[in-house]
C-alpha positions in Angstrom: 58.8 -2.1 -25.6 61.4 -5.0 -25.6 64.2 -6.4 -23.4 66.5 -8.7 -25.2 69.7 -10.4 -23.7 72.1 -12.6 -25.3 73.6 -15.6 -23.0 76.5 -18.7 -24.3 76.0 -22.0 -23.8 77.1 -24.9 -26.3 75.5 -28.3 -27.8 77.5 -31.1 -28.4 78.0 -32.3 -31.7 79.2 -36.1 -31.9 81.7 -35.4 -29.1 83.1 -32.2 -29.9 80.9 -29.0 -28.7 79.5 -26.1 -30.6 79.1 -22.5 -29.0 75.3 -21.3 -28.6 73.9 -18.1 -28.5 70.8 -18.3 -25.8 68.9 -14.5 -27.1 66.1 -14.2 -24.3 63.5 -11.2 -25.7 60.8 -9.9 -23.3 57.9 -8.1 -24.7 54.2 -6.5 -23.7 51.5 -9.0 -24.8 49.9 -12.1 -23.8 51.6 -14.2 -21.6 53.9 -17.0 -23.1 57.1 -18.7 -23.4 58.2 -20.2 -26.1 61.5 -21.1 -27.3 62.8 -21.5 -31.0 65.3 -23.3 -32.7 64.6 -26.8 -33.0 64.6 -27.3 -29.7 63.8 -30.9 -28.4 61.3 -32.2 -25.9 63.5 -32.1 -23.0 64.7 -28.9 -24.2 61.3 -27.3 -24.7 60.4 -28.6 -21.3 63.0 -26.4 -20.1 60.2 -23.5 -19.2 58.2 -25.6 -16.6 62.2 -26.1 -14.8 63.1 -22.6 -15.5 59.8 -21.4 -14.4 59.7 -22.7 -10.9 63.3 -22.4 -10.1 63.0 -18.7 -10.1 59.7 -19.2 -8.3 61.2 -20.9 -5.5 64.3 -18.5 -5.1 62.4 -15.5 -4.6 63.1 -14.0 -8.3 59.9 -12.7 -10.0 59.0 -15.2 -12.7 57.3 -15.4 -15.9 54.1 -15.9 -14.4 53.3 -13.0 -12.1 52.9 -10.3 -15.2 51.7 -10.5 -18.6 54.7 -11.2 -20.8 55.4 -12.5 -24.0 59.0 -14.3 -23.7 60.4 -15.9 -26.8 64.2 -17.8 -26.0 65.6 -18.2 -29.6 69.0 -20.7 -29.6 71.1 -20.0 -32.8 72.2 -21.1 -35.1 68.9 -22.2 -35.6 69.8 -24.5 -37.8 71.4 -26.9 -35.6 69.3 -29.3 -33.7 69.4 -28.6 -29.5 69.2 -31.4 -27.1 69.3 -32.3 -23.4 68.5 -29.8 -20.0 71.8 -28.1 -20.4 70.4 -25.1 -20.8 68.1 -24.4 -18.2 71.1 -22.3 -16.8 71.0 -20.3 -19.8 67.6 -19.7 -20.4 66.4 -18.7 -16.8 70.2 -16.3 -16.9 68.9 -14.6 -19.6 65.4 -14.4 -18.5 67.0 -12.6 -15.1 69.2 -10.3 -17.4 66.1 -9.0 -19.9 64.2 -8.7 -17.1 67.1 -6.7 -15.5 66.3 -8.5 -12.2 70.3 -9.2 -12.0 72.9 -6.3 -12.0 74.5 -5.9 -15.5 77.1 -8.2 -16.3 79.0 -8.7 -19.6 78.5 -12.3 -21.0 81.1 -12.5 -23.7 83.6 -15.0 -23.1 81.7 -16.9 -20.1 79.3 -20.1 -21.2 77.1 -21.2 -18.8 75.8 -25.2 -18.9 73.3 -27.1 -15.9 69.6 -28.9 -15.9 67.6 -26.9 -13.6 66.2 -28.9 -10.4 62.5 -27.2 -9.2 64.1 -25.4 -6.4 67.0 -23.6 -8.1 69.7 -26.5 -7.7 72.3 -27.6 -10.6 72.5 -31.2 -12.0 75.3 -32.5 -13.8 75.2 -32.8 -17.7 77.3 -35.1 -20.3 80.1 -33.2 -21.9 81.3 -30.8 -19.2 85.2 -31.5 -20.7 84.1 -31.3 -24.4 82.5 -27.7 -23.8 85.9 -26.8 -21.9 88.1 -27.5 -24.9 85.4 -25.3 -27.0 85.9 -22.7 -24.2 89.6 -22.6 -24.6 89.5 -23.0 -28.4 87.4 -19.9 -28.4 89.1 -18.4 -25.7 86.2 -18.2 -23.2 87.9 -17.0 -20.4 84.7 -18.2 -18.2 82.6 -22.1 -17.4 80.3 -21.6 -15.3 79.1 -26.0 -14.4 77.1 -27.8 -12.2 79.5 -28.9 -9.5 79.7 -32.8 -9.8 81.2 -31.6 -13.6 83.8 -29.1 -12.3 86.7 -32.0 -11.3 86.4 -33.0 -15.0 85.9 -29.8 -17.4 89.1 -28.3 -15.5 91.3 -31.4 -17.0 91.9 -28.7 -20.0 94.9 -26.6 -19.2 93.7 -22.8 -19.0 90.3 -23.6 -18.7 88.7 -21.2 -15.7 85.6 -23.2 -14.6 83.5 -22.1 -11.7 81.2 -24.9 -9.7 78.2 -23.8 -9.0 75.9 -25.3 -6.5 72.6 -23.4 -7.4 71.2 -20.2 -9.0 71.3 -18.5 -6.1 75.5 -18.7 -5.6 75.2 -17.5 -9.5 73.4 -14.7 -8.8 75.2 -13.2 -6.4 78.9 -14.3 -7.9 77.8 -12.5 -10.8 76.8 -9.4 -8.9 80.0 -9.9 -7.1 78.1 -9.9 -3.8 79.8 -13.6 -2.8 82.7 -14.7 -5.2 82.6 -18.4 -6.3 85.9 -20.1 -6.0 87.1 -20.9 -9.5 88.1 -25.2 -9.6 91.9 -26.5 -9.3 93.0 -27.6 -12.3 92.3 -31.7 -12.0 95.3 -33.3 -12.6 94.3 -36.2 -14.7 97.1 -39.1 -13.8 97.6 -42.1 -15.9 96.9 -45.1 -14.2 95.5 -48.6 -14.5 92.3 -50.7 -14.6 92.6 -53.9 -12.6 92.3 -56.1 -15.6 90.0 -59.7 -15.3 93.3 -61.6 -15.2 97.0 -61.1 -15.6 98.7 -62.4 -18.8 101.0 -64.6 -16.2 98.1 -66.7 -14.9 97.6 -68.0 -17.7 98.9 -71.5 -17.9 100.8 -73.0 -21.2 99.8 -70.7 -24.9 102.9 -69.6 -25.6 102.3 -68.9 -28.8 99.5 -66.7 -27.8 100.9 -64.7 -25.2 103.6 -64.6 -28.0 100.6 -63.3 -30.5 98.9 -60.6 -27.6 102.5 -59.3 -27.0 103.1 -58.3 -30.5 99.6 -57.2 -30.7 99.7 -55.2 -27.6 103.0 -53.5 -29.1 101.9 -52.2 -32.2 98.2 -52.0 -31.7 97.6 -54.8 -34.4 94.4 -56.9 -34.8 94.2 -60.2 -33.2 91.9 -63.2 -34.2 91.9 -66.1 -32.1 90.3 -69.6 -33.2 89.9 -72.6 -31.4 87.7 -75.4 -29.4 85.8 -74.1 -26.8 87.8 -73.9 -23.3 91.3 -73.2 -24.3 91.3 -69.9 -23.3 90.6 -67.5 -26.0 88.3 -65.3 -23.9 91.2 -65.3 -21.0 93.4 -63.8 -23.4 92.0 -61.3 -24.6 91.1 -59.8 -21.2 94.7 -60.1 -20.2 96.0 -58.2 -22.7 95.3 -55.4 -20.7 97.6 -56.3 -18.7 100.3 -56.2 -20.9 99.0 -52.7 -22.6 101.2 -49.4 -21.7 99.6 -46.5 -19.5 98.0 -44.0 -21.4 99.0 -41.0 -22.3 97.7 -37.6 -20.9 96.3 -36.4 -24.5 94.7 -40.0 -25.2 93.0 -40.0 -21.4 91.7 -36.5 -22.7 90.4 -38.2 -25.8 89.3 -41.6 -24.2 87.2 -39.3 -21.2 85.7 -36.7 -24.5 83.6 -39.7 -25.9 82.4 -41.4 -22.9 81.5 -38.2 -21.2 79.2 -37.6 -24.6 78.2 -40.8 -24.4 77.2 -40.0 -20.4 79.7 -42.9 -19.3 81.2 -41.1 -16.9 79.4 -42.0 -13.5 81.1 -40.4 -10.9 84.4 -40.7 -12.3 86.1 -37.2 -13.2 88.1 -38.8 -16.1 89.2 -42.1 -17.9 92.5 -43.2 -17.0 92.9 -46.2 -18.0 92.7 -48.1 -21.9 89.1 -49.2 -22.0 87.8 -52.9 -22.5 84.4 -53.0 -24.8 83.0 -56.3 -25.5 79.4 -56.0 -27.1 77.4 -58.9 -27.1 76.4 -60.6 -30.4 72.9 -58.9 -30.3 73.7 -55.9 -30.3 72.5 -53.4 -33.1 74.1 -51.9 -35.7 74.0 -48.2 -34.0 75.0 -49.6 -30.9 78.2 -51.0 -32.7 78.9 -48.3 -34.5 77.3 -45.7 -33.6 74.2 -43.5 -34.1 70.6 -43.7 -33.2 68.3 -40.6 -33.7 70.3 -38.3 -31.6 73.9 -39.8 -32.8 76.0 -41.4 -30.1 79.1 -43.1 -29.9 79.0 -46.4 -30.1 81.0 -49.4 -29.2 83.7 -49.2 -31.4 84.4 -45.7 -30.2 84.2 -46.3 -26.7 87.0 -49.2 -27.4 89.0 -46.2 -28.5 92.5 -46.2 -27.5 91.8 -49.9 -26.2 90.1 -53.1 -27.3 86.8 -53.8 -28.5 86.8 -58.1 -27.9 83.8 -59.9 -30.1 83.6 -63.1 -28.2 82.1 -65.9 -30.7 82.5 -63.5 -34.2 80.6 -64.9 -36.8 77.7 -64.8 -34.4 77.5 -61.0 -35.2 75.3 -59.5 -37.9 76.6 -59.3 -40.9 75.6 -55.5 -41.6 77.7 -55.3 -38.2 80.5 -57.1 -39.5 81.5 -55.4 -42.9 80.4 -51.9 -40.9 83.7 -52.6 -39.1 85.9 -52.4 -42.0 86.1 -48.6 -42.9 86.8 -47.9 -39.0 89.7 -50.3 -38.6 91.1 -49.1 -42.2 90.8 -45.1 -40.5 90.9 -45.3 -36.8 87.5 -43.6 -37.6 83.3 -43.8 -37.9 82.0 -41.8 -39.9 77.9 -41.8 -39.3 75.2 -40.2 -41.9 72.2 -39.7 -40.8 69.4 -37.4 -42.5 69.6 -34.6 -40.0 73.5 -34.4 -40.7 76.8 -36.1 -40.8 79.0 -36.9 -37.7 82.4 -38.4 -36.9 83.3 -40.1 -34.4 87.2 -41.5 -33.0 87.1 -45.3 -33.0 91.3 -46.1 -33.5 90.7 -49.4 -31.2 93.2 -52.6 -31.1 90.2 -55.4 -32.3 90.5 -58.7 -31.0 88.2 -61.2 -31.9 87.8 -64.8 -30.8 85.9 -68.2 -32.7 85.4 -71.4 -32.6 86.1 -73.4 -36.2 83.0 -74.5 -36.4 78.9 -74.7 -35.5 79.7 -77.4 -32.8 83.5 -75.7 -32.1 85.7 -79.3 -32.8 86.9 -78.8 -36.1 90.3 -80.2 -36.0 90.5 -81.2 -32.6 93.0 -83.9 -31.7 90.6 -85.5 -28.8 87.6 -84.8 -29.9 85.4 -85.4 -33.1 83.4 -83.0 -34.8 80.2 -83.4 -35.2 79.4 -80.9 -38.4 78.6 -81.4 -41.5 81.3 -80.7 -44.5 78.9 -78.1 -45.8 78.1 -76.9 -42.0 81.5 -76.0 -41.9 82.1 -73.8 -44.6 78.7 -72.2 -44.4 79.9 -71.4 -40.5 83.3 -70.3 -41.7 81.8 -68.1 -44.7 80.2 -65.7 -42.4 83.4 -63.8 -42.3 84.6 -62.2 -45.2 87.5 -62.1 -47.2 87.9 -58.3 -46.9 87.4 -58.4 -43.3 90.3 -60.9 -43.1 92.4 -59.2 -44.5 92.1 -56.3 -42.1 93.1 -58.5 -39.4 97.0 -58.4 -39.1 97.1 -61.5 -36.4 95.3 -64.6 -37.0 96.5 -67.8 -34.6 94.7 -71.2 -33.4 94.8 -71.6 -29.9 94.9 -75.3 -29.5 93.6 -77.6 -26.1 95.9 -77.0 -23.1 97.5 -80.1 -22.1 97.0 -81.3 -18.5 100.1 -81.1 -17.4 100.1 -77.7 -18.2 96.7 -77.5 -16.6 97.6 -78.6 -13.0 101.5 -76.2 -12.9 101.0 -74.0 -9.5 103.2 -71.6 -9.8 102.4 -68.3 -11.5 105.7 -66.4 -12.7 105.2 -62.8 -12.5 108.3 -61.2 -13.4 107.8 -62.9 -17.2 104.7 -60.7 -17.0 106.1 -57.6 -15.6 109.4 -58.4 -18.6 106.6 -58.8 -21.4 104.7 -55.3 -19.8 108.5 -53.7 -20.2 109.0 -55.1 -23.4 105.8 -53.8 -24.8 106.2 -50.3 -23.2 110.0 -50.4 -24.7 108.2 -50.9 -28.1 105.8 -48.7 -28.4 108.5 -46.1 -27.2 110.7 -47.1 -30.1 107.0 -46.7 -32.1 106.7 -42.9 -30.3 110.2 -41.3 -31.8 109.8 -43.1 -35.0 106.4 -41.7 -35.6 107.1 -37.9 -34.3 106.8 -36.9 -38.1 103.6 -38.1 -38.5 101.1 -36.2 -36.6 98.2 -38.4 -34.7 99.4 -41.7 -35.3 101.3 -43.4 -32.5 101.6 -46.6 -34.0 103.1 -48.6 -36.4 99.9 -50.3 -36.9 98.3 -46.8 -37.8 100.8 -46.7 -40.7 99.6 -45.6 -44.0 101.2 -47.2 -47.2 103.3 -44.4 -48.2 104.7 -43.5 -44.1 105.5 -47.5 -44.4 107.6 -47.3 -47.6 109.5 -44.3 -46.1 109.7 -45.4 -42.6 110.4 -49.3 -42.2 113.8 -50.2 -43.7 114.1 -53.8 -44.6 117.7 -56.3 -45.2 118.4 -57.3 -48.5 117.5 -60.5 -47.4 113.8 -59.7 -45.9 113.5 -57.6 -49.3 113.8 -61.0 -51.4 111.9 -62.7 -49.0 108.8 -60.3 -49.3 109.4 -60.0 -53.0 108.6 -63.9 -53.3 105.6 -64.3 -51.1 104.0 -61.4 -53.2 105.2 -62.6 -56.9 103.8 -66.3 -55.7 100.4 -64.1 -55.0 99.8 -66.1 -51.4 99.0 -61.8 -49.8 97.4 -59.1 -51.2 98.5 -55.4 -51.1 97.1 -54.8 -48.2 98.0 -58.2 -46.4 101.6 -57.2 -47.8 101.5 -53.6 -45.6 100.0 -55.2 -42.6 102.8 -58.1 -43.1 105.2 -55.1 -43.4 104.1 -53.2 -40.0 103.4 -56.6 -38.1 107.3 -57.2 -38.8 108.4 -53.6 -38.2 106.6 -54.8 -34.6 108.7 -57.4 -34.1 111.7 -55.8 -34.8 110.7 -53.1 -32.4 110.4 -55.5 -29.4 114.1 -56.6 -30.6 115.1 -53.5 -30.7 116.0 -53.8 -34.3 116.6 -51.1 -36.4 116.1 -52.8 -39.4 113.8 -55.2 -40.4 114.6 -58.9 -40.8 113.7 -61.8 -42.8 113.6 -63.7 -39.5 110.7 -60.8 -38.5 109.3 -61.3 -41.8 108.4 -64.9 -41.6 107.2 -64.5 -38.1 104.6 -61.8 -39.1 103.8 -64.1 -42.6 102.9 -67.1 -40.7 100.2 -65.0 -38.6 98.3 -64.5 -41.7 98.5 -68.9 -42.5 95.7 -69.4 -39.7 94.8 -72.9 -40.1 91.4 -74.5 -41.2 
């Protein structure tokens, strides 16, 4: 006569979690231990870990008797990966063989990898699973201790930190109760930036562009000869970005947790800065792989994606950025299924004007032939450049500016406060627009509804559009940058001067 038990666990599907039923059937027959339900190699090996863990905590393991054990992971059509099912499988076996007092599994989710001695090791996606538990109104979530603080960020989640399998059994049998994990307060904080914008000497035009990009979340391209400070400017952008909100902290942490990049941190409370190398693969940048994981553009969500030497990246990678830049999401289509990762990042790119880097430099002659310069610049397609709101030239800095020793921190603090003020204005304006926080995220319809121009500005924008100086997409992107400039000045109307400055950032010098 067979005995069947049912325990609940979860599987990561991109950055979201799905509830998985772990059904265990123990029946008479030749001894076997089979896991079905599209299990990968790591999960198929769970039977060896579970077997040793049960034996080493003093429980009668499956190998002691002639029994046929089948573990079914349902729904069976979803690919199951990883070692996080160990705890649920072990508990399911104990319940099916009646080696643990009967308990109600409803409303309980169990996650954790077992060591051979029965201790629990951490797993990826604890915060994601806690969000699932809250959404499904599951009352209790049992996780390894090292994941408990991360999961307890979710308001209302009752998280139990488990040291080992024996401790969990004692808790379920009410012999020694586990104390729930206190709620984790995810206070915003700032990661130490690579450089402070106050440390950058000269380049006032570039600093102004950085302030606009930070205030409105606009994409930025910097072009200039080597050594002019393009990389340092990109790194300094983090120093003037506002601190992330609690909602943004949870969004960012979910991505890093699903990717297994949290390390010892319970959460990410700063805006990420990602700088992939030019040799990175499309799956590494956009996301994907055999078992799809978030790529660099998703790891830069609500932060900065910095692409240095932009033309050196593969053409297919650059073209793959077009859709995420527009929608704020990365869609990964594979034979095994489709996944969507959040990718609302600010793209900051840097490039030289030519292969040698000195085309147009007034002090050093360019050694490139004309066709080499054209071919180099043509590596960036028109549609990609059209999606970059602010394009500036970063010239060589003068020696007088370079030798200045005074660093004005007050200017840096003032710029940071100005950006924070502009972001607050946008937040108030976008209260009625769900999920959007900055001007760069507005659709064309929302631009028409929310951006109000003075009459002179209306005339100016009609002139530049009639002369075919910008495309339809360029018109709306110019409008959004102008709205951000107006927000930096706390102006209710977009004026002609705001539009003229925004339009100037789309006329990069060749």
